[in-house]
N, C-alpha and C positions, 0 to 999 in steps of 0.2 A: 514435603508437601507446599503446597503454595496458597498464598490466599488470595480467594476470588471473593469480593466484598459485595454486598447490597449497599445502593446509597440512595439519597434523595434526588432523583434526577429532576433537572429542568428543562423541560420539554413545551413546545408548540400546544396550544390549546389542538385537540382532535380535531376540529374543522380546519385548522389553519396549515396544520403538518405540512401538505403539498406543497402552499406557496411558501412557506418558511424553508424546509430543509433543501440543502443546495450540494453540489459537488465538493470535495474535498477540495482545498485551498491551493494543491501543488499537482492538479490535472490540467488546469486551464493558466492562459496568461491572464495579465491585469485588462488588456484589450477585450479579450474572450469574455471575461468576468462584467465588465462593463457593460455589454452587449445584453448580458443574462438578466442585468438586475434593472435595466432601463424601465421597464414596464412591470417591476414588481417591489414594491416598496418594501416588503417583509422579507426578501431573499436573506439567508442567513451567509451569503457571500459579504454581505455588507458586514459581518462580524469578522470572519475568517480573512477577507481580503478587503479589507477598510480602504484602501486606495480607491476603490470603484465610486467614492465619496469625494474624493479630494481631485486638484487638477492633475491631468495626465503626468505632468513632468515632476510630481513630487517624488522624491527620495523614497523608496518603498521602507527603505530601514530607520526612516526619519521618526521623532517623537510624536508629530500629528498623525501620524498613521496608526501607531497601537492606542492614542488617546481616543481617536476615532472608533476605531473595533470597539473597545470597552463602553464610548457613549451610545453607539449602536445596540449592544446587548442591552445595555441599562433601559435604551427606549423601548425594547422588546417587553422587557419584565416590567417596565412602567405602565405600559399601555394593557398587561394582562394578556398579553400576546403570547408569551413564554410563560409557565407558571412551576413552580418547585411542587414536586411531590409531598405529601405531609410526612410520608414514612419511608426508611430505608426499603428499596425494591430491587428486584433483578427485572429484566427487561429481555423477552425473546425476540428475535429481530431476523425476519425471513426474508431472502432476495431471490426474485426470480429472473431469468433470464434466459429466454427463449425456452429448453427441456431442461435446464439446470437448475436446480433449488438447493440455496443453501440455510440451515438455520444455525443463526448465532445469541449467544450469551452476553448482553451487557451488562456489565460490572463493573466494578474498581479493582486495580491490582495493584500489590506493593510496589512501592520504590525500594524497599529493603530486599526484595526476591529478586529486583533488576540488577541491585547490587552484588547480590551473592550470586549470579549468574544462574537462578531459578528461572529466569525469563530469557531465553537463549536468544541471541543474535547470530545474523550471517551476513552482516554489511558493515563496513565502515561508515561513520558519519563523519560530516564535515563541522568543525567549531562554529561557522558561521550560521550555518543554518541551525544548529542548537540554540545558539544566541537567539536568534530570532524569535523562535519557537518559544524559548524561557520568556523572553520580554512580552509576547501575546499573553501569556497563560499569567503571568504576575501583573500585567496591567488590567487584564479583564477580570483577576480572580476568577478566573473558569479555565477549564479544558473542553476546548469546542470541538476537537476533532478527534476521534477515537484511534487508537492504535488497534490494528487488526492483528490476530493472535491466533495461534492454532495448538493443538495438544493431539496426541493418539487417541481413539475413539473409546469411548466407555460405553457399549452396547446399551448399556441399561438405562442410562442417562440419555442415551441418541432417542430411544423408545419412550422415555417417560418426556422429552420435548415435545416429540411429534405427538403423542397423544394430549399433551396439555393443548398445544394449538389447534388440534384437529376438533377438541370440544370446547374451547373458549372464543368469544368473540375477540377480535384484535381491537383495538383502540385506534388504529392507524393503517390503511391500506389504500394504498395508490400505484400510479405507474408514472413514473418520471419522464420528460421529455426524450430520454435516451432509451426509453421502451424498458427499463429493469422496472420491476415489479418490487414496492418495499411496504413491508406488513411487521406491526409492531403490537406484542402485547404486553400487559403488566403482570409480574408474577407479585401478589399482595396476599399468597395465602401465607401465614406464618409457617406451616408444618412443611409446604413447600419451599419456601425461602431456607429454612434449615437444611431440608435434603439437599440442595444444590449446594449450599456451603461446605457441607460434611462432604460430597460427593468430590470436591475440589481438592480436600484436604489430603486425598488419599493420591492425588495427582503429582508426580516428581517433579516436572517443567512444564513450560509453558514457551512457544516459541513464536516470536516476531516474525510474522508473516510481509507485514505492510506497515510501515509506521516507524522505522527506526529513528528517525529524528523526533519524534513528538514521543517518544517512550524514551529516549536519550534527556529532553528538557523534561518531561514530567519528574523523572529522577532528580535533576539539578534544581528544579524547583523546589521539590521536598528537602533536599541537602540545605538549600539557602533558606527557606522558611523554619526549618529544624533549626539552623544556628543562630538565627534571628531571635526566637522564639524562648526566653528564659524559663517559660513554663510548660515547655515541649513535653509531652507524655507519653506521643506515639499513635495517638488516639486521632488527632487530627486530620480532616479531609484533605489537607496538603500531601499527608502521607502516601497518597493512592492516585493513580492515574486512571484515565477514561479507557475502556477498551471493551471490543467486542470478541469473543474466543469463539471459532467453531472448531467441532471436528476435522481431523485432516483428510477424510473421507469425503466431505463436503468441499473441499478448496478445489478451487480451478484456477490452474496456471494458462497464462497463453504466453506463447513466444514472444521474446524480445529481439527484435532483428536490427540488421547493421546495415548501413549505406556509408560508403568512403567517397569523398569529393573525386580524386583522381587515383590513378593507380600507379603513380610514382613514376611516372615518365616512361612506362612499359608500353607496348602495344599490347592488344586482347592477345595476341598469339603467344608473345611473349610471358604474358602473366601466367595462361594456362600452363604453359611449359614449366615455369617456375613451380607452379600449384602440384604437377605431376610428381614433384618430387617427394611429398609427403601425402596426397592423397590420388584416390583413383578418380578420375574424371569420367563422367559421361554425359552425352548430349543429349537434350531433348526432355528433360527431368522435369517432373510435376512441381509447381512453384511452393508447395508445402514439402516438406521430408515427411517420411512415412514412419520415421522412427528416430530415435537418439543415435548420437555417434554418425548422422549424415547431415547434409548440408545442401541447400539447393541456391546457387548462385546465379545472379541474374548479370548479364554481361551482354554487351554489343547488341541488344535485343533478343537475345537466346536465354533460355535456363538450362543451366549444366546442374549435375548430381556432383556431389563430391563425398567421399568417403575416406577417413583417414586411413592411412595403412597400419596394420598392426606393428608394435614395437614403436610407433612415433611418438607416442605418449605412454606416462605411466597409470596402467589401467586401475592400479590397487590404490591409488592417492584421493582422496573423498573430494579434493578441489581441482588437482590436474587433470582428472578422467573426464571433468566437466564439458560440454559441449562448448559452452563458452570460452573456456581456457584452452581448448584444444585449438579453436580457431584463430584465439588471440596471439598463442605460443608458436604455431605453425604456418600462418599464414600474414594475419593483420600485423604482425610485429616484424617478422624477417622480410617480408615481400613487399608488405604496402608501406612500411614504415613509421604504423600506429603503433610506436612504444607505450605511450600511456593513454589508454581509451577514457580515463576520467579527464582528462586535459587538453587532449587534442580535439583541434577545431575542424580537421577534417573527416570526422565521423559523426555521424547523427544515428540515433538509437530509435526504432519507430516500435510503440508497442503494437503486439497481434492482434488487438483490436480493429486496427487499421486495414489488416489483410495484406494481403501479398501484392494486391494492385496498388498498394501505394507505393512500395518497391520499384515498381515498373515506370509508375509516375515520376519517381524522383530520377530516375537513370534517363529515361525516353525525355526528360526535362533538360538536359544537357548539365544540370549543376551538380548530379553525382554520375559517376562512370561504372560503379559495379555494388551489387547490392548483394546481403547476405538474409535467405531466409532459415528460419532457425526451428528445431524440435522444441517444444516447450521443455524446461526442467522439471522434473516432478519434486512433489512435496517430499517423498522420502528423498531424494538428494539435498533437498533443502535441509533437513532434519539433519542427517549425517554429517554435514558442513558444520551445523551448530554445534551437534555432539561433540566435534574433533577437535572443536575450540578454532577453527579457520573462519574464513570469511569466504562468500563468493564473488566472483568476477563481477565488476558494475554492468548494472544492467542486465540482469541473467533471469529476473524474475517478474513478470507482469501479471497481476491479480485482477481477475473480473469476476464479478461485479465489483465494482467501487463503493464503499462504505459512504452513506450521506451523512453530511454533516448537519449538526441543529436540531436532529432528531430526539436526541437526549444528551443533556450536557452535565458536565460534572463542576459544580462551583466548588471551591476551596475555601 
């Protein structure tokens, strides 16, 4: 069983939620964030990317940045722009992107479940990024960016959630500048709260979809504060971290595409000849592959279809059979010399939300020579990797829509 716990959320006043709520810290750089906050003094980016209020040359990992974030959060609280709920609640959070809608549960989850691998991961984390998130949380005494979790559907709970949201007025309902709808309901009925808690007690495990560094940081914070508290009894808020939990049927994963700056001294014809040793190659392909185990390659102003030849990859391995693995092991590494995509400066990863026109733009500009359009990883593939105890290749999944930061905050 997993612990999915109600908490006293710190939230913007309902009439100010649209102004306060912001994109997550890791989907835009500092320059982009400065543009977004320019005319919005209430933007939560001032909390999750506080460098926007400091000189551009400021070291992003310096003490003034962390202190500024804490100062900005305190200012929002001090002016009653953000107010903490009086009792522990759950929150339902609906997001709408085009014709796709997903309903999530905002709650806190236990760091001990993360330690026990009841909250399963599918990516490696970097210590420097973990340390940055830990410092933000400890300095602000709050978790401001939720972890994106998923779990196998419970049909009765899906129905319960949809009926609740259909029969109760939301406290927040707005469309963000990127066209995504965000709707929030408070679950403050004690019987409903108890039903949600006991429903998740029967769930064997949760899966990190997005937010591996935030979940790792939340656990490190719990371990740190646990060690420093001689009166620790396990009920403290720091033992839990903020999450939004979606049933797997609601998850929308987009492709995570690749562009490579050069073709390692080969001519386009030589590149195709080498690729044909492991792939069936066809000209005039659609920019987006129609199914898994296939790719579209943009080279020299033309789209080519690539399909791996049977026997060139282990079809029964949970990681090595993934599209990202096949492309890496059979093409990017042996032909283009991209041995470590995590560290190589020659490869760029492009979220599918930007479309294949972004790949054409990069190659046509001359800054890149070849690009690969991928088929989205499935949620079942992600779960299979996590259950096997393995990790996925870097940049395998791009989840949309992104969770807004600042709609509900967890004070520790």
